[in-house]
PASE-563650 format. One line per 10 residues: number of its first residue (from 1); their letters; for each residue x, z, y of C-alpha. Coordinates in Angstrom, 2 decimals. Layout:
REM residues N
NUM> a> X:Z:Y ~ ...
//
This chain:
REM residues 410
1> mrflkieqcg> -0.09:0.08:0.04 ~ 1.38:-0.92:3.57 ~ 0.51:1.11:6.63 ~ 1.43:-0.46:9.98 ~ 1.14:1.62:13.12 ~ 1.25:0.28:16.75 ~ 1.61:2.37:19.80 ~ 0.85:1.18:23.49 ~ 2.89:1.72:26.45 ~ 4.49:-0.71:28.50
11> tnntiksvpd> 6.16:-4.28:28.14 ~ 6.72:-7.16:25.75 ~ 8.21:-6.96:22.24 ~ 9.68:-9.52:19.89 ~ 9.90:-9.75:16.00 ~ 12.67:-11.48:14.73 ~ 12.80:-11.42:10.66 ~ 10.64:-10.16:7.92 ~ 12.42:-9.44:4.54 ~ 10.89:-10.32:1.45
21> klpplmvikl> 11.77:-7.46:-0.59 ~ 9.90:-4.34:0.28 ~ 8.17:-1.37:-1.32 ~ 4.11:-2.00:-2.31 ~ 2.86:0.54:0.11 ~ 3.31:-0.49:3.71 ~ 1.62:1.14:6.61 ~ 2.50:-0.26:10.12 ~ 1.16:1.75:13.11 ~ 0.59:0.24:16.76
31> vrppvdqyrh> 0.56:2.66:19.38 ~ 0.22:3.26:22.69 ~ 2.81:5.77:23.88 ~ 2.51:8.17:26.92 ~ 4.32:6.90:30.06 ~ 6.33:9.57:30.15 ~ 7.76:8.62:26.90 ~ 7.94:5.00:28.06 ~ 9.99:5.79:31.11 ~ 12.43:7.96:29.66
41> gkhrenhftg> 13.21:5.45:26.64 ~ 12.58:8.03:23.61 ~ 13.15:6.77:20.10 ~ 11.38:7.57:16.83 ~ 13.32:8.56:13.86 ~ 13.21:5.65:11.37 ~ 14.55:6.39:7.87 ~ 14.78:4.45:4.65 ~ 14.75:6.21:1.52 ~ 15.31:4.69:-2.01
51> akgnvffspi> 18.50:2.94:-1.13 ~ 19.70:4.70:-4.65 ~ 18.01:5.14:-7.91 ~ 14.76:3.56:-8.75 ~ 13.21:1.36:-6.08 ~ 9.73:-0.03:-6.31 ~ 7.77:-2.13:-3.67 ~ 5.15:-5.27:-3.14 ~ 6.56:-8.23:-1.27 ~ 3.32:-9.77:-1.09
61> slhavlsmly> 1.91:-6.65:0.31 ~ 4.31:-6.65:3.38 ~ 4.04:-10.13:3.90 ~ 0.00:-9.79:4.13 ~ 0.22:-7.23:6.67 ~ 2.97:-8.99:8.71 ~ 1.23:-12.34:8.82 ~ -1.99:-10.52:10.07 ~ 0.32:-9.48:12.90 ~ 1.78:-12.74:13.29
71> hgaqggtaha> -1.73:-14.02:14.46 ~ -2.03:-11.44:17.47 ~ 1.65:-11.76:18.42 ~ 2.68:-14.01:21.40 ~ 5.80:-15.47:22.86 ~ 9.27:-14.37:21.20 ~ 7.52:-12.12:19.10 ~ 5.55:-14.91:17.46 ~ 8.12:-17.25:17.12 ~ 10.40:-14.81:15.33
81> lvhtlknsda> 7.45:-13.81:12.95 ~ 6.88:-17.39:11.96 ~ 10.70:-18.17:11.64 ~ 11.07:-14.97:9.37 ~ 7.86:-15.51:7.24 ~ 8.36:-19.21:6.70 ~ 4.60:-19.25:5.88 ~ 2.03:-17.68:7.93 ~ -0.98:-20.00:7.09 ~ -3.96:-17.93:7.17
91> egyraviddl> -5.91:-20.39:5.26 ~ -3.36:-20.61:2.44 ~ -3.62:-16.57:2.28 ~ -7.49:-16.73:1.85 ~ -6.85:-19.04:-1.21 ~ -4.18:-17.01:-2.61 ~ -6.41:-13.43:-2.35 ~ -9.37:-15.01:-3.88 ~ -7.26:-16.35:-6.84 ~ -5.56:-13.42:-7.37
101> nslkevklmm> -9.00:-11.51:-7.18 ~ -10.55:-14.04:-9.76 ~ -8.38:-13.49:-12.93 ~ -10.25:-12.39:-15.82 ~ -7.92:-11.22:-18.16 ~ -6.01:-8.55:-16.01 ~ -7.32:-6.47:-13.25 ~ -5.77:-7.47:-10.24 ~ -7.06:-6.69:-6.64 ~ -5.60:-7.26:-3.25
111> ankiygnktk> -7.54:-6.29:-0.08 ~ -7.05:-5.67:3.50 ~ -8.73:-3.60:6.38 ~ -8.45:-2.87:10.16 ~ -9.31:0.36:11.45 ~ -9.74:0.55:15.45 ~ -9.98:3.39:17.56 ~ -13.28:3.08:19.07 ~ -12.41:4.61:22.38 ~ -9.40:2.41:23.02
121> skllkefenv> -9.52:-0.69:21.20 ~ -11.42:-3.75:21.69 ~ -10.20:-6.28:19.25 ~ -10.18:-10.19:20.65 ~ -12.75:-11.94:18.93 ~ -10.29:-14.59:18.11 ~ -7.81:-12.08:16.22 ~ -10.66:-10.36:14.31 ~ -12.19:-13.82:13.33 ~ -8.97:-15.14:11.89
131> ltknfsseve> -8.54:-11.78:9.80 ~ -12.19:-11.58:8.68 ~ -12.24:-15.45:7.76 ~ -8.56:-15.90:6.32 ~ -7.46:-12.69:4.98 ~ -10.77:-11.31:3.85 ~ -10.19:-8.29:6.05 ~ -12.96:-5.70:6.65 ~ -13.29:-4.11:9.97 ~ -13.92:-0.49:10.73
141> fldmahqkes> -13.92:1.59:14.18 ~ -13.06:5.49:14.25 ~ -12.89:7.97:16.85 ~ -9.20:9.00:16.02 ~ -9.48:11.80:18.26 ~ -11.20:13.30:15.06 ~ -7.94:13.35:13.10 ~ -9.13:14.91:10.01 ~ -12.02:12.97:9.77 ~ -10.20:9.62:10.11
151> skiinkwvee> -7.49:10.43:7.69 ~ -10.18:11.02:5.02 ~ -11.99:7.85:5.54 ~ -8.72:5.48:5.32 ~ -7.44:7.51:2.44 ~ -10.60:7.48:0.50 ~ -10.97:3.43:1.31 ~ -7.26:3.17:-0.18 ~ -7.67:5.19:-3.35 ~ -10.88:3.31:-4.18
161> ktenkikniv> -9.05:0.09:-3.94 ~ -5.78:1.59:-6.05 ~ -7.94:3.25:-8.74 ~ -6.70:6.56:-7.05 ~ -3.16:5.74:-7.77 ~ -2.24:5.46:-4.08 ~ -3.16:8.93:-2.21 ~ -2.82:10.23:1.09 ~ -1.35:7.00:2.93 ~ -2.12:8.72:6.14
171> nennfnenvs> -2.41:12.26:7.34 ~ -3.72:13.91:10.45 ~ -0.56:13.48:12.15 ~ -1.05:10.04:11.98 ~ -3.50:10.10:14.62 ~ -3.43:10.93:18.15 ~ -5.02:9.45:21.59 ~ -2.24:6.72:21.62 ~ -3.20:5.04:18.29 ~ -4.92:1.79:18.84
181> lilvnaiyfk> -5.30:0.15:15.38 ~ -4.31:0.97:11.79 ~ -3.80:-2.12:9.68 ~ -3.77:-1.79:5.74 ~ -2.90:-3.61:2.92 ~ -3.89:-2.25:-0.80 ~ -2.80:-3.97:-4.06 ~ -3.36:-3.02:-7.70 ~ -2.90:-4.30:-10.96 ~ -3.39:-3.34:-14.44
191> gkwssqfdes> -2.72:-5.44:-17.46 ~ -2.24:-5.30:-20.93 ~ 0.65:-7.04:-22.97 ~ 0.03:-10.43:-24.65 ~ 1.63:-8.86:-27.45 ~ 1.64:-5.08:-27.21 ~ 4.31:-2.70:-28.24 ~ 3.84:-0.75:-31.38 ~ 3.86:2.87:-30.38 ~ 5.24:3.66:-33.83
201> ktktadffld> 8.18:1.87:-33.11 ~ 8.99:3.90:-29.94 ~ 11.83:5.96:-30.60 ~ 13.97:8.32:-28.36 ~ 17.29:6.44:-26.98 ~ 20.14:6.43:-24.89 ~ 19.71:4.96:-21.19 ~ 23.00:4.69:-19.54 ~ 22.99:5.48:-15.97 ~ 26.56:4.38:-15.64
211> kvnsidvkmm> 29.37:4.07:-17.46 ~ 29.54:7.60:-18.31 ~ 26.29:9.25:-18.06 ~ 23.32:8.79:-20.02 ~ 19.71:10.15:-20.42 ~ 17.09:9.96:-23.09 ~ 14.38:7.83:-22.76 ~ 11.45:6.61:-24.95 ~ 12.40:3.22:-25.95 ~ 9.65:0.74:-26.85
221> ydkgkyvyky> 10.58:-2.26:-29.27 ~ 9.04:-5.41:-30.47 ~ 10.19:-8.56:-32.34 ~ 8.71:-11.60:-31.24 ~ 9.09:-15.16:-29.19 ~ 9.64:-14.79:-25.56 ~ 11.01:-17.09:-23.03 ~ 14.63:-16.14:-22.53 ~ 17.81:-17.23:-20.95 ~ 21.18:-16.24:-20.26
231> dkeldaqvie> 22.03:-16.90:-16.43 ~ 25.74:-17.70:-15.81 ~ 25.57:-17.35:-12.19 ~ 24.05:-14.02:-12.36 ~ 26.01:-12.84:-15.45 ~ 22.98:-11.65:-16.71 ~ 19.97:-12.02:-19.14 ~ 16.62:-13.18:-18.18 ~ 13.12:-12.73:-19.99 ~ 9.63:-13.25:-19.11
241> ipyrgfhtsm> 7.07:-11.00:-20.72 ~ 3.33:-12.18:-20.34 ~ 0.36:-10.34:-19.88 ~ -2.95:-11.55:-21.41 ~ -4.07:-14.35:-20.09 ~ -0.47:-15.64:-19.08 ~ -1.50:-15.90:-15.52 ~ 0.73:-12.91:-14.90 ~ 4.13:-11.65:-16.34 ~ 7.01:-9.33:-15.84
251> ililpsednn> 10.24:-10.65:-15.74 ~ 13.36:-8.40:-16.40 ~ 16.98:-9.28:-15.48 ~ 19.55:-7.11:-17.14 ~ 23.18:-7.41:-16.01 ~ 25.59:-7.76:-18.72 ~ 27.54:-4.73:-20.03 ~ 30.71:-5.68:-17.62 ~ 28.43:-6.45:-14.64 ~ 26.51:-3.87:-12.78
261> iknleaklst> 23.33:-3.53:-10.80 ~ 24.76:-3.56:-7.38 ~ 26.60:-7.14:-8.03 ~ 23.34:-8.06:-9.48 ~ 21.13:-7.26:-6.55 ~ 24.13:-8.80:-4.27 ~ 23.41:-12.41:-6.23 ~ 20.08:-11.81:-6.27 ~ 19.53:-11.31:-2.54 ~ 20.87:-15.17:-1.94
271> sdfskitehl> 19.23:-16.57:-4.98 ~ 16.28:-18.60:-5.24 ~ 13.35:-17.36:-7.02 ~ 12.41:-20.45:-8.66 ~ 16.12:-20.92:-10.06 ~ 16.07:-17.46:-11.71 ~ 13.32:-18.64:-13.86 ~ 14.33:-22.49:-14.59 ~ 15.46:-23.18:-18.20 ~ 13.71:-20.38:-19.76
281> kledvhlylp> 13.49:-21.15:-23.60 ~ 11.41:-19.89:-26.35 ~ 13.58:-17.87:-28.44 ~ 13.18:-14.73:-31.12 ~ 13.90:-11.84:-29.15 ~ 14.64:-8.01:-30.18 ~ 13.20:-6.45:-27.30 ~ 13.85:-3.03:-26.14 ~ 12.14:-1.67:-22.88 ~ 11.94:2.18:-22.15
291> kfkmeetikl> 8.52:3.61:-21.10 ~ 8.87:4.23:-17.33 ~ 6.63:5.64:-14.22 ~ 7.56:5.55:-10.63 ~ 5.79:6.60:-7.38 ~ 7.88:5.21:-4.32 ~ 7.08:6.18:-0.58 ~ 9.47:4.35:1.83 ~ 9.54:4.17:5.67 ~ 10.89:0.76:6.56
301> ndilselgls> 11.82:0.91:10.37 ~ 15.48:0.86:9.61 ~ 15.74:-1.49:6.69 ~ 13.20:-3.94:8.67 ~ 15.57:-3.45:12.06 ~ 18.65:-4.16:10.33 ~ 17.03:-7.41:8.89 ~ 16.30:-8.51:12.36 ~ 12.86:-6.91:13.26 ~ 14.09:-4.09:16.17
311> difdvkkanf> 11.90:-5.68:18.65 ~ 8.77:-4.69:17.03 ~ 9.59:-1.21:17.30 ~ 10.49:-1.49:21.04 ~ 7.87:-0.48:23.50 ~ 9.88:-2.99:25.99 ~ 9.54:-6.05:23.82 ~ 6.94:-6.27:21.86 ~ 4.50:-8.85:22.69 ~ 1.21:-8.23:20.62
321> ggiiegitlt> -1.10:-9.36:23.38 ~ -3.45:-11.36:21.00 ~ -4.50:-8.61:19.32 ~ -6.85:-5.97:21.65 ~ -7.87:-6.61:25.16 ~ -6.40:-4.74:28.39 ~ -2.57:-5.45:27.15 ~ -0.15:-5.37:30.30 ~ 3.55:-4.86:30.86 ~ 2.73:-1.03:31.59
331> nnlyvseiiq> 0.19:-0.81:28.70 ~ 1.64:-2.49:25.76 ~ 1.48:-2.10:21.81 ~ 4.50:-1.65:19.62 ~ 4.81:-0.66:16.08 ~ 5.79:2.74:15.88 ~ 6.36:3.04:12.11 ~ 5.82:0.88:8.79 ~ 5.41:2.79:5.52 ~ 4.94:1.50:2.07
341> kayikvnegg> 3.68:3.54:-0.93 ~ 4.02:2.04:-4.53 ~ 3.24:3.24:-7.93 ~ 3.90:1.70:-11.42 ~ 3.44:2.78:-15.14 ~ 4.81:0.73:-18.02 ~ 4.21:1.64:-21.61 ~ 3.10:0.04:-25.25 ~ -0.42:-1.03:-24.10 ~ 0.92:-2.62:-20.61
351> teaaaatras> 1.50:-2.13:-16.87 ~ -0.55:-0.53:-14.04 ~ 0.78:-0.96:-10.76 ~ -0.58:-0.25:-6.97 ~ 0.62:-0.49:-3.31 ~ -0.15:-0.26:0.00 ~ 1.21:-0.96:3.62 ~ -0.30:0.49:6.40 ~ 0.14:-0.34:10.08 ~ -0.88:1.69:13.34
361> mmvgcapgrp> -1.02:0.38:16.49 ~ -1.29:2.48:19.64 ~ -3.02:1.46:21.67 ~ 6.58:-25.06:-21.27 ~ 9.36:-24.35:-23.58 ~ 12.20:-25.79:-25.86 ~ 12.99:-24.63:-29.50 ~ 15.32:-21.68:-29.60 ~ 18.37:-20.49:-31.36 ~ 18.35:-19.92:-35.11
371> qpvifkvnrp> 19.75:-16.14:-34.53 ~ 17.48:-13.72:-32.63 ~ 18.20:-12.59:-29.16 ~ 18.91:-8.75:-28.52 ~ 17.65:-7.96:-25.02 ~ 18.14:-3.93:-24.69 ~ 17.29:-2.31:-21.29 ~ 19.48:0.61:-21.80 ~ 21.28:0.46:-18.59 ~ 19.73:-0.51:-14.91
381> avfmlvashg> 18.02:-3.53:-14.79 ~ 15.70:-5.51:-12.03 ~ 12.17:-6.23:-12.68 ~ 9.39:-8.35:-10.90 ~ 5.55:-8.65:-11.50 ~ 4.53:-12.22:-10.66 ~ 1.10:-14.09:-10.69 ~ 1.21:-17.94:-11.03 ~ -1.36:-20.25:-9.27 ~ -2.85:-23.37:-10.35
391> adrtatrsil> -3.18:-25.60:-13.34 ~ 0.74:-25.42:-14.17 ~ 1.46:-21.88:-14.53 ~ 5.25:-22.01:-13.45 ~ 4.68:-24.47:-10.28 ~ 3.59:-21.77:-7.83 ~ 4.15:-18.42:-8.34 ~ 3.59:-14.94:-6.28 ~ 6.03:-11.80:-6.38 ~ 3.31:-8.90:-6.55
401> fygrlshpny> 6.05:-5.90:-7.15 ~ 9.89:-5.68:-7.37 ~ 11.46:-3.06:-8.90 ~ 14.92:-1.50:-9.65 ~ 15.13:0.49:-12.93 ~ 17.77:2.69:-12.76 ~ 16.47:6.38:-13.98 ~ 13.52:5.79:-16.22 ~ 11.17:8.66:-16.38 ~ 7.55:8.89:-17.96
//
């Protein structure tokens, strides 16, 4: 889930770039800061947690919220957003949302909602129309001076959309007289493996955190046919594990024993996703995968700033003049914080995952080799949950969730 918080005070803002790998819950908060705060140039603390250990987030959730923001951005902010997003086509988003929500074999839901401050925020009609028509976004106005009641309403909506997996995306402290808008995106996935793991074959096994240290994990096992390859450039094994219906799958990328997760992620950061999944072949595979759960909350201000988006957090530079009425140089909107919450559970039956982002504003396969492949996730690895679109299920894909498995817990 993602949350965006935007505050209002005074002047113009520019967004420069948006990362494509961020946690599943994102909160963006647009606010109007008090005039004395603007004059003294106070800065809010920005924290990014999760740089080490497990990481889990939803790229599509973040992209959706930033795309919604783009349609209310102007000037340099709009230019920077479209440059970063690459594709901010609103009509295209409606098609993706409808496609994801229509899958029958798995439960996959993506939803957007705008919460406005009824005493401060009058949405511009053009912005509201784009979000409701092309992003299927609901709109609701709250009296944000009533902090407890407002937080309950938003948290209830998020919990309903994520089957109670994402809780407390906002709290009473997120509301004050300067909050103009809260944009929320939620995504939820629950799917059963096409070929489920046999629980009787799950055994305790070692998972190596590094070359020296290890922990006990519940290691699942299956022998079957999977699409697989060894990628020389990544120095890693790649396997795709389908869910029922074959429109969604988990892609696992396991670095070789001589490689490590840090090197793998450095290479992945410059790799084309479509290249990673090219030339997968049907193989007989001995697959070992630990059961695991993750629940992550990440504040993204710092990481987004490092990626070129620092201006959206700057009251003097942000330009979101296309969102609400009454934006001026001394009564400006800027993003005060972006937070994402995400949850995933992987076991013998399948996978359950959820994410939310909140934004607040103030103011086909070749035959395999004869010998079976050993794919054993007994060391840190990267995984992605992807959804396929269109008749050719490999032609167009969306990365729903991205994660780093460094310390499996269940």
